[in-house]
Structures are given as C-alpha cells and as structure tokens.
N, C-alpha and C positions, 0 to 999 in steps of 0.2 A: 505492501500499498505502499502513497505514496503522498505526504501532502506538500504543498508549495503556500507558500509564507504564515510555516508555524513561527508568526511574530508577534511584539503583544498578549495581551491574555488573552485576547482567541487562542493565538497559535497556540498558547502554550497549553494553554489550556484541553484544546486538541490532540498533539501528543500523549501526554497524563489520560486521557481518556483508551485511545487507540488502542497503548499497549496495557495499560491495565483489562482494555480487554479482553486479550488479547486472540486465534483464532487466525492469524497476519503472520507467515515467515517473516517477512520482516519490514516494519516499518521508516517506511526513509521520505527523510526535509530533504525539501532539493535547496542546491548549496548557494549563496549571492557568489558565484567563480566558480573554480573548474575544480574543486576539492572530492575528492572523494575518499570518506577514512570512515572509521567510527567512529563515535562520539563515546565510550568511555560508558553508553548505559546499551543494557541490555534489552535482544529484538529491536536499537536505536541506530541507523545511519544515514550520511550525509552523501547523494550526490549529483551531480550538475546534471543540466539538464541536455548534452549534450551523448554521459553515460547512463542513459537510467538502467536499473537491474530491471526484469520481466514481473510484471503488475499485476494486481488484482483487479484495482480502482483507487482515485486518485480527487482525492481533494481540494478544492481549490481557495484557497483563497482572500478576496481582495485588499488592501487597507486600503480606502478611502482616501486620506487626506496623508501622504509617507510624511508629509511635516509637522505632523501633531506633535508634542511633545510625549503621547503616549503610544505612538506608532510602533516601537519597538522598545523591551523591559530597562528598565531603567539599565540594569548587573548587566546588559550588556548582556546577557548567556542565549540571546535570541543572534546574537550575532554571522557566527554565520549563513545565517542563514538567509534565503533570495525572502526580497522584499515583493507582492505581487501587486502591480497598479493594470490597470483594465485595459491597456497596450501593451500586455505581459500573455494574455488569456487563454491566449485561441493560440499560440501557439508553443504552450503547456500541455494545452488540454492536445496535442496534436502529438505531439511529442510521447507524453503517456499511453493515448491511444495504439502507435506505431511496437509500446513498451506491450504491450497487451493488452491493458488495463479495456473494463470489461463494461467498469461501472464509476460514473463519475459526481462528484457536487457540488457544486458549486457557490459560495460563500462570498455576497454581493449586497450589503448593505444599503438603508436606501431612510433614511429622513421626518420624523414626523408625516412633515406634511402629505409624504408621496404613500406612506405605505392606511391611506385615506381616501385614495382614490383605487380607483378600480387597476387601472394603471401595474400597479406591481403585482395581482395577478398573470400576467403573462411576461413572455421572453421580452425586453426591456432594448435590443440594438441587434445593431448588425452583428455581435460581436459573441453575444449567446446563444443570435438567430446558425452562427455558422460552423461554434461552439455545439451548440444540438440537433447538427445536421450530420457529426462527427460519427461513425459505426459504434456506437455505445447501449447498451444494452438494456440499459435507464439513466439518463440524467436525473440528481435532483435538485433546487433551484432554490439555497434559504436569503430570505429579505428581516435580517433580522433588525431592530431600530438604531440610528446615527444619529450621533449631534446633521444634522442639517447644516449645509454651502450661508453667506447670509445673502438672503433675497436679493437677487441681484434682479434684471430683465424688464422686458418693459411695464406701461403704470399697471397696464392688467393680470399682468404675470406675476407684478407683487399685488394685487387688492387681490388677488386670488390660494397665492400662496398666504400669507397674514388670514386670509378666511378661513382655510383650511387649520392652520395653527389655532383661533381662534375655537373652532370646533373640540378639536381634537382634547382644550383646555376643561371644552363641559363633559368631554363624553374618557376622561384618565383611567376606568377599567377593560375600555376596548380595545388595546391595548396594550401586551404585561413588558413589564419590561422586565426581561432574563438575562441574566450570569450570565459570565464565558462558559463556567464550565455546561448551566444547560443549556445551552448552545451547544457544545460539544456532541452532550451529552444525545444532544433532535437527533445530527451530525453521521454521525459514528453508529446510529439504527439507522440511518436511512440508505447508507452503505452498506448494511450487513440485508437488510432485506433484499428477496426479488424481487422487487415492482420492477417490471417494465416499461418504457417508455418514458413522455416529459413532465413532470409537476412543479411546480411552481408554488412556497412557502414565502408567504408574510408574515411579522414579527407575532397574527395572530394565530395561524394556524400553528406556527410552531409548538407557541403553551399549550395549544390543543394536543402535538404531538406530547410533548412534555408531561403534561396530562398523563398520556396515555400508559408513559413509559416506569415512570415512579406509580400506577395501580399493577401492573406489570413486578417493576419490583417490589413492595411491600406483598403481594400476592405469593410471589416465589419465600419471599421472607416468614409468612405463612405454611406454606406448604412442609421446608424445613424444619423452620417449629414442631411443627403434627409429628413425621415421621423422627423424633428425638422426643 
C-alpha cells in the first residue's frame, strides 16, 4: 500500500492507522526526492515515484495550502515524505496504477461553504476526472473540512460564499468536524472494502461512516467479551 502525502496530522494518522490495522505486506510512504530506504519502523518503507514496489492500493492526500504552518509536522518527522499538490496527483495515481494498485483513495479537503452545496458530491475538476478514468476497480474521494481560502472573485461570488458561510453557522451540526484519526479510520476502511466504482464522500458522509466504524468496533468488543 502506498500513502502519498504522509505529512501533517492527517498523514501521520493515516500511517499509524494503516500500520496498526495490518493486512498489507508493506506500507510505503512516497519520498520527497529519490530516496529508497527502510525508516526503522516495522512494515514501513520509503520510495520515490520512479521506483514504486508492487502495490495493492494507494492513498493520495492533497495538501491544500503547502505554506500553512501546520502543513508539515512541527518536529520534522515527515521531512522525508512528499507533500502532494493538485498538480502532482494525476502522475502519482498513474504510477501507482502501473505498479499494480487496483484501489485508490483520494483525500481532497473542501472548505465549509462548499460542503453546503451539492457540488462536493461529484468529481470536482479535470484532474479528478482523469484519475477516475484510470483502470482502478474502486475509487473513493474523501472531502473532509478544511480552512476556507479568503473570499475572492466577483461581487456575486463573494455574496454567495458569505451567504453559505452564514447558513453553516446556523446549522453547525449538519456537517461534523472530525479529527485526523477519525478521517484516517474511514480512509483505511474504504481501501479495505471490496466496493467497486466511484464514490465521493463529503464531510457529512465521512461522519456517517465513522459512526458505522464505531458500531462495528463496539460489536467486535462485545463479541470478544461474550466469548471470554
């Protein structure tokens, strides 16, 4: 399994979740450069896009604002890992597909005002359309919440964005704010299912899947308790 964009809180959570769940021969973090090495963590390796090992699945995490203070971890833990921008997503997905990956998960965050519209429920642009056109058996796009960019554009676009932001303030429970660890659980769940086709999950749908995950975990714990 390849994790491209293993940076910041979400990247760290994805690595931890993938490694703790098991089920993969190896978890590979995409390198920032041409390094290929073991990172001293059992089951975790580093590889560049030009030299990927055989893969079963790939998770691509876009960093919306690479200049943000929290784009990388404060202690530099993720310095060897590549930071993913929208421009690099297609080339990574193509390389992973060539390496044998048959399932893809794309984490493409959206701000609050876009989460309230219907546009987040489909593929957003030509990059996502091209990625979805690659021969993966299953493609899942997760759109968790992110800090919105400054309101720009025409006066009509500004009014529309401000209106949607105010609407969200009036309905704060309609879209959950999930932690990085919760998003990571849903992401790894999606990669481990046999679902085929294309799915796009906004923040509300990610929250629903998180609840389903919690119910399954509680049921598993209850069964183990009954058996003992």
